[in-house]
N, C-alpha and C positions, 0 to 999 in steps of 0.2 A: 501493500499502500504505500502511496508517495504521500509528503508531504502536501499541507495545505500550502505551503512559500514553491516546492517543485511545477501543483497545480497550474498557480499564476503564473509564473514563468513560464512557463512551457508556450510558446507559438507558434502550436500547429495549432488545429481547429480540433481536432483530435488529438483523446477525450476532452469533451466540453461541460461533461458532467462526472464526478468523482466523489464515493467515499474517502476522505483523505485522514492523513491522524496529527495530530494538532497538542500540544498540553492543554490539561484540565479537561478537554474530552473524549468521552469514552467512540460514541460515533459523529460522524459530521458529515454529511450532505452537504455536493459545491458545485453550483452551474457557471458556468463564466455566458451571457446572455449579451442581449439587445435590450434595451423597454422601453415607452414612453413613457413618460409620466411628469403628471403637470403640463400636458404639449410637450412638451420637448424629449426629443429621440436621444436616448447616452447607448452611446456603442461600446461601455468598459465598466458592463454592472457584474455582478460578484453575486449571485444567491445562493444565499445563503436557507437553503434549504430544506432539513431535515439537523435538528441541532439537539446534540446531546450529552450533555453536563458529567463530568468524570462526578459530581460532588457540586447539586443542587446549589444555588442561594450561595457560594463562593468566589462570583468572582471571574471567573474565568471569560463569559459572554465581555464583559465591561474590559478588561484586558486585552481580548482578540478586536473586540473594537478599535480601541484604541488604537494597538500592531497597527492593522491594518490601514486605520485614516493614515497614519503617520507612514509608516513604507510600501504602500501604493497608498498616494494620491491621487492618481486617476483612474484610480476604481468607483462606481456607486454600488453601496449597497444598501439587497433588495431580504425581505427576510420573510418567506411567506407563510399563511396561514399558519398566527402561534395561534397555539392550543387552549391559551394560557392570557384571554388579554387583560384581564385586572388586573394583573399583576403583571408579567412583562412585558406585555404591552406598553403597561405606564414607564413600565425602566426603558423599552425602549424611548418612550418619546425624551424620559431625561437625557437620553445618549444625544438626539439630535434629530432622531426618524422619525420625519411625518405620518402621519397613518394613511395609507392608501384611500381613497374615495374617488371614488367609481362606477358607473353606473354601466359599465362595461364590462358585462364580465362572463365567463363560459358558466358557472353555478353562481346560486343565489349562493354559497358563502366563497367566494376563493378569492374575492379581492377583501373582505368585511375584514380581517384579519390580516390581512397584510401593512410591512410597513419598507419605508424605502429612507439615505439618506444618501446627498452624495457628497464624498468626501474635500471635493473639490466643483466649484461649477464650471457645465461645460466651456463658461465663455474664459473666467482664468487658465485653463491648461489649453490647449491649442494641440492637435492629433498629430502635428508636427509635434510637438512640444511631448505628449504623452513617446510616440515611438523613440522617441534621445532618452524619457527619460528608464525606458523599457529596456536599448543595448545597455546605458548602464547599472540599470539590477541583474543581467547578466553576467555580468564580471563579476560582483561579489561571487 
C-alpha cells in the first residue's frame, strides 16, 4: 500500500483512487478529481472519501488537514458523505471547510453531508505555478 504523499505526487492519471497509508489512520481512501464547487472548476481536488482514524478524537484529521494545506497548497480538499455531521461536520467548519449546498445531486443524500476546503484560491496559484510546485515536490 502506498503512502498518501506517494499518491499525491504520482503524476500519472492512474490510479486516480487508492487506499493509502497515513500516520494516525487505520484506513484512508482518497481520489484525485476535478470538481465544480460554488460555480468554480477546481482541477486539483483530493477527495477524502473514506476516513478511519486509528483513535478517533485524538486530532489525527486536524493534523492531516493542516499538513496537506501546508505541503500541497495547490490541492482543494473534499470530504464526502460525513457520517456524523453534528460532530465531525462542526469540526470541518472549524477547520475552514464549507458545507456543500447543491440543488444538483444524484441522490437526495449525496451532497447533504459533504464539505470542501480550498487551500489556495485558484486565482492565486496558476496552472504554471502548480506545475512548478509539483516538479519541486518530486525532487524532495
